[in-house]
N, C-alpha and C positions, 0 to 999 in steps of 0.2 A: 175728563182725563187731562186735557191741556190746561184747564183752569188750575188743578192741583199742581201740575208741573210748574206753571207760571208763578203761582203763589209761593211754591217752595224755592224757586229761583230768586224771588224777591225777598225772601226771608220772613214772609208772613205765615208760612207753615214750615215744618221741619225740612231741612235741606235735603234729606235722603230722597224726598219726593222729586227732586230736580236732577238726580243723577241719571246720566245717559249711558246706556250700555255701549262699550267701545266697538263691539262687533256689529250690532244692529242699528246703532245711532238712534235708539228710541228710549223713552223713559220707562224701562222695564219694570221697576218697582211700582210705579204708579199704574202702569197697565195692569199688572197682576192684582194690585189692590182694588182698582175699579171693577175689574172682571169678577173678582170674588164678591164684592158688594152686589153687583148686578145679578150674579148667579144666585146668591143667598135670597135676594128679594124675589127672583123669579120662582124659586123652589118653595118659598114660604107663602106667597100670596097668589091669589088668583089674577087672571088677566084683567078682569073688570076693575078690581081694586087698584092694580098698578096703572091702568089707564086713567082712572079718576085722580090718583095721586099726581101722575104726570101732568094732567090738565091743570090741576090746582097749582102745582109748583110753577108751571109755565106762566100762569096768570099773575102769580106773585112776582116773578121775575120781570114780566112786562110792566107791572105796576111800578116796581122800584126803578126800573130804567127810565120810564116816563117821568116819575117824580124827580129823579136826579136831573133830567133834562130841563124840567121846569125851573128847578133851583139854579142850574148853570145859566140858563137864559136870563134869569133875574139878576145874577151877580156879575156875569161876564159880558162885556160889550162885544158886538159882532166884529169880527176880523175882516179886513178888506180882502176881496178876492175869493171869499168862501160863500157858498150858497147857504143862506140862512132861511129857515122856515119860521113862520110866525109862532108866537108863544102858545097860541091856542091849539096847535097841532099836538105837542106832547101833553097838554092839558086835557085834550079830548081823549088821547090815548090812555092816560091815567084814569079818567072817568070811566071809560068803557071797560078797561081791564079790571079795575077795582069793582065795578058794578057786576061784571060777569063772575068775579070771584065770590062776591056776596051771594049771588044767585046760587052758585054751586054749593057754597057752604050751607045755605038755607035748605037746599034740596036734600043734601046729605043728612042734615039734622032731622028733617021730616020723614026721612026714610022712604 
């Protein structure tokens, strides 16, 4: 929900997603939209299907985050005073996340 709000605020999604209700100080439209999507998915699919999809989406996000960290570490020099981890740390995260994702996809295809 906060991702939609933030993207709406930055102009990457429609701005109505970033409107804050004056009385509750919450992004009410975004909250209702996300609640509707979650309710629809919960009523339409079984818990096992939703759990598998959540696992796959989480692994995709982890893979993309680690890939972006690898690219940032290659392009940007380390700043002074900031703890910096070696490049192999996000590379290992990418390898494991992508590996687990491949295993999950293969197991889904084999049924």
